[in-house]
C-alpha positions in Angstrom: 98.7 135.5 105.9 95.4 134.1 104.5 93.7 131.2 106.2 93.5 127.9 104.4 90.6 125.5 104.9 90.0 122.1 103.1 86.7 120.4 104.0 86.5 120.5 107.8 90.2 121.1 108.4 91.4 124.7 108.9 95.2 124.6 108.7 97.4 126.3 111.3 99.6 128.1 108.8 103.3 128.4 109.5 104.7 131.6 107.7 108.1 131.0 106.1 109.4 133.8 103.9 105.9 135.0 103.3 104.7 131.6 102.1 102.2 129.3 103.9 103.6 126.0 105.2 101.4 123.3 106.6 101.9 120.9 109.5 102.4 117.3 108.4 99.9 116.0 111.1 97.1 118.3 109.7 97.9 117.2 106.1 97.5 113.5 107.2 94.2 114.3 108.9 92.9 116.0 105.7 94.0 113.0 103.6 91.8 110.8 105.8 94.4 108.8 107.7 93.4 107.3 111.1 96.9 107.8 112.4 97.9 110.9 110.5 101.2 111.7 112.1 102.6 108.2 111.8 101.4 107.8 108.2 102.8 111.1 107.0 106.1 110.3 108.6 106.1 106.9 106.7 105.2 108.6 103.4 107.9 111.2 103.8 110.6 108.7 104.9 109.9 106.4 102.0 110.3 109.2 99.5 112.6 111.6 101.4 115.0 111.9 98.4 112.3 113.5 96.3 111.7 116.4 98.8 113.9 119.5 98.5 114.5 122.1 101.3 111.9 124.3 99.7 109.3 121.5 100.2 109.8 120.3 103.8 111.6 121.3 107.0 111.8 120.5 110.7 110.9 123.4 113.0 110.0 123.9 116.6 106.4 124.8 117.1 104.1 124.9 120.1 101.6 122.1 120.6 98.0 123.2 119.9 95.1 122.1 122.0 92.4 121.0 119.5 89.6 122.0 121.9 90.8 125.4 123.0 93.4 126.3 120.3 95.8 127.3 123.1 99.5 127.0 122.5 101.4 124.5 124.6 104.9 123.1 124.9 107.5 123.6 122.0 108.3 120.5 120.1 110.0 119.6 116.7 107.4 119.3 113.9 107.8 118.5 110.3 106.1 121.0 108.0 105.6 121.1 104.3 105.2 123.9 101.7 102.2 123.7 99.4 104.4 122.0 96.8 105.5 119.5 99.4 101.9 118.9 100.4 101.0 118.3 96.8 103.8 115.7 96.5 102.7 114.0 99.7 99.2 113.8 98.2 100.6 112.2 95.0 102.0 109.4 97.1 98.8 109.0 99.2 96.2 106.5 98.1 93.2 107.7 100.1 89.8 108.5 98.5 90.3 112.3 99.2 93.9 112.5 97.9 92.9 113.5 94.3 90.6 116.2 95.5 93.2 117.5 97.9 95.8 117.7 95.1 93.5 119.8 93.0 92.8 122.1 96.0 96.6 122.6 96.6 97.0 123.5 92.9 94.2 126.0 93.1 95.8 127.6 96.2 99.2 127.6 94.4 97.8 129.4 91.4 96.6 132.2 93.7 99.9 132.7 95.6 103.1 134.2 94.1 105.9 131.7 94.9 108.8 133.5 96.6 112.3 132.0 96.7 113.1 130.1 99.9 116.1 132.4 100.6 115.4 136.0 99.4 119.0 136.9 99.7 120.1 134.3 97.2 118.3 133.6 93.9 118.0 129.9 93.1 120.1 128.8 90.2 118.1 128.8 86.9 118.7 128.6 83.2 118.2 131.9 81.3 114.5 132.4 81.4 114.0 128.9 82.6 112.9 127.0 85.7 115.0 127.1 88.9 116.8 123.9 89.9 114.2 123.4 92.7 111.4 123.7 90.3 113.0 121.3 87.8 113.5 118.8 90.6 109.8 119.2 91.7 108.6 118.5 88.2 110.8 115.4 87.9 109.5 114.1 91.2 105.9 114.7 90.2 106.4 112.8 87.0 108.0 109.9 88.9 105.2 109.9 91.4 102.6 109.7 88.6 104.2 106.7 87.0 105.5 104.6 89.9 102.3 102.8 90.6 101.7 101.9 86.9 102.6 98.4 85.5 106.4 98.4 84.8 105.7 97.9 81.0 103.7 101.2 81.0 106.0 103.5 82.9 108.3 104.5 80.0 105.4 105.4 77.8 103.6 107.3 80.6 106.7 109.3 81.3 107.0 110.3 77.6 103.4 111.3 77.6 104.0 113.7 80.6 107.2 115.3 79.0 105.6 115.5 75.6 102.5 117.2 77.1 104.7 119.9 78.7 106.6 120.4 75.4 103.4 120.7 73.4 101.9 123.2 75.9 104.9 125.5 76.4 106.8 124.9 73.1 110.1 124.0 74.8 111.8 121.5 77.1 110.7 121.5 80.7 113.9 123.2 81.8 113.2 126.2 79.6 109.7 126.8 80.9 109.4 130.3 82.4 109.5 130.3 86.2 106.2 132.1 86.4 104.6 129.2 84.5 105.8 126.6 87.0 102.4 126.2 88.7 100.7 125.8 85.3 103.2 123.1 84.4 102.6 121.2 87.7 98.9 121.5 87.2 99.2 120.0 83.7 101.3 117.0 84.8 99.0 116.4 87.7 95.8 116.3 85.5 97.1 114.1 82.7 95.2 110.8 82.5 97.8 108.0 82.0 97.1 104.7 80.4 97.1 101.9 83.0 96.4 104.0 86.1 93.3 103.4 88.3 90.7 105.9 87.3 88.0 107.2 89.6 85.1 104.7 90.0 82.2 105.3 87.7 78.8 106.1 89.1 76.4 103.1 89.2 75.1 102.3 85.7 71.8 101.1 87.0 69.7 103.3 89.3 66.7 102.2 91.4 65.6 98.8 92.4 67.5 95.8 90.9 65.9 92.5 90.2 67.6 90.7 93.1 66.0 87.4 94.0 68.1 84.6 95.5 65.8 82.4 97.7 67.3 79.5 99.6 65.1 77.0 97.7 66.9 78.0 94.5 70.3 77.3 96.1 69.1 73.9 97.3 67.6 73.0 93.9 70.9 73.7 92.1 73.0 71.8 94.6 70.7 68.9 95.8 73.4 66.5 96.9 75.0 69.1 99.3 71.7 69.5 101.2 70.7 65.8 101.6 71.3 65.8 105.4 69.1 68.8 106.1 65.9 68.7 107.9 63.2 70.1 105.6 61.2 71.3 108.6 64.1 73.4 109.9 65.9 76.5 108.6 69.2 75.3 110.1 71.6 74.1 107.5 73.9 71.1 108.3 76.3 71.5 105.4 80.0 70.7 106.0 83.0 72.6 104.6 83.3 70.0 101.9 79.6 70.4 101.0 80.2 74.2 100.6 83.2 73.6 98.4 81.3 71.1 96.2 78.5 73.5 95.5 78.4 74.3 91.7 76.3 77.4 92.2 77.0 80.2 94.7 74.1 82.7 95.3 76.6 85.0 97.0 78.9 85.2 94.0 75.8 85.5 91.7 74.6 88.5 93.7 77.9 90.2 93.7 78.3 89.6 90.0 74.9 91.2 89.4 75.9 94.2 91.4 79.2 94.5 89.5 77.4 94.4 86.2 75.2 97.3 87.5 78.3 99.4 88.0 78.8 98.9 91.8 82.3 98.3 93.2 82.1 95.0 95.0 85.7 93.8 94.8 86.0 93.9 98.6 83.1 91.5 99.5 84.0 89.3 96.5 87.6 89.0 97.7 86.4 88.2 101.2 84.0 85.5 99.9 86.8 83.9 97.9 89.1 84.1 100.9 86.5 82.3 103.1 86.2 79.6 100.5 90.0 79.2 100.5 89.9 79.0 104.3 87.1 76.4 104.1 89.1 74.3 101.7 92.2 74.4 104.0 90.0 73.5 107.0 88.3 70.7 105.1 91.7 69.2 104.1 93.0 69.6 107.7 90.0 67.8 109.1 90.3 65.0 106.5 94.0 64.6 107.4 93.2 64.6 111.1 90.5 62.0 110.6 92.9 59.8 108.5 95.6 60.0 111.2 93.1 59.2 113.9 91.7 56.3 112.0 95.3 55.0 111.5 96.0 55.4 115.2 92.9 53.5 116.1 93.7 50.7 113.7 97.2 50.5 115.2 95.7 50.4 118.7 93.3 47.7 117.7 96.1 45.7 116.2 98.2 46.1 119.3 95.3 45.0 121.5 94.8 41.8 119.5 98.4 41.0 119.6 98.4 41.5 123.3 95.4 39.3 123.7 97.0 36.5 121.7 100.2 36.9 123.8 98.1 36.7 127.1 96.2 33.7 125.8 99.4 31.8 124.8 100.9 32.6 128.2 97.8 31.3 130.1 98.0 27.9 128.2 101.6 27.3 129.3 
């Protein structure tokens, strides 16, 4: 059995009927999850109905020491065939998932796919795909379209099936079994309208004309800095002052980076979240101040009433 290595991960291959199967934990590690075992379990559990017996199985394997490679105690482990690993990567949303899917397809193209049970041939149409292969194609199409907007899913599914028919000149069930890997590769590589594409490289290279001095911020929002000491770099703005600023240098900077082709949705989202938090904090403080003022007014009223009562009592 050949060794399989993707980036820095060399898979500990499980040989089943002459085919390489991979440990779920190692697939999760390769996909970039910080808790690979748990994440792969969650992905599989969420989509368990789309995995056939030829794609995943529970087997007893010895634990492997990552430092020495020594085998340890036997325990039940979930493993996946290459087709199962490909389907897992379709559900994954990590940065490396797309590259891993392509790698799996390249490996599949170089390996003859043997039936899961050599004593019994899977049911197939005359000169067509087996039932397992048909199910795998349907699951792949479903995985491709499930994250698209609901209004785009029907059209995207038709694009996938039409591409298969145009390529092989027949419905997907009639595709020859030996062309299954090619069919999977075709569906996996179709660009569907509405899906998130890979981020583009920055459109602007080199030094950007970034210049956002604090004097410019103050000049554009003069009323929000009226309490500041001009001799100090310490700002005394309140939450309300921040919210009333008509010009935000942080948003302007992020907007400039976005126009240059950089992906800055994360910091922009964080900035707007902080603004929302500041707004809620400002409203809470105003409400607390109003309640405190009302309580003090009530206390003062009670004090005066008590004074009048004591004065009247003393005159009797």
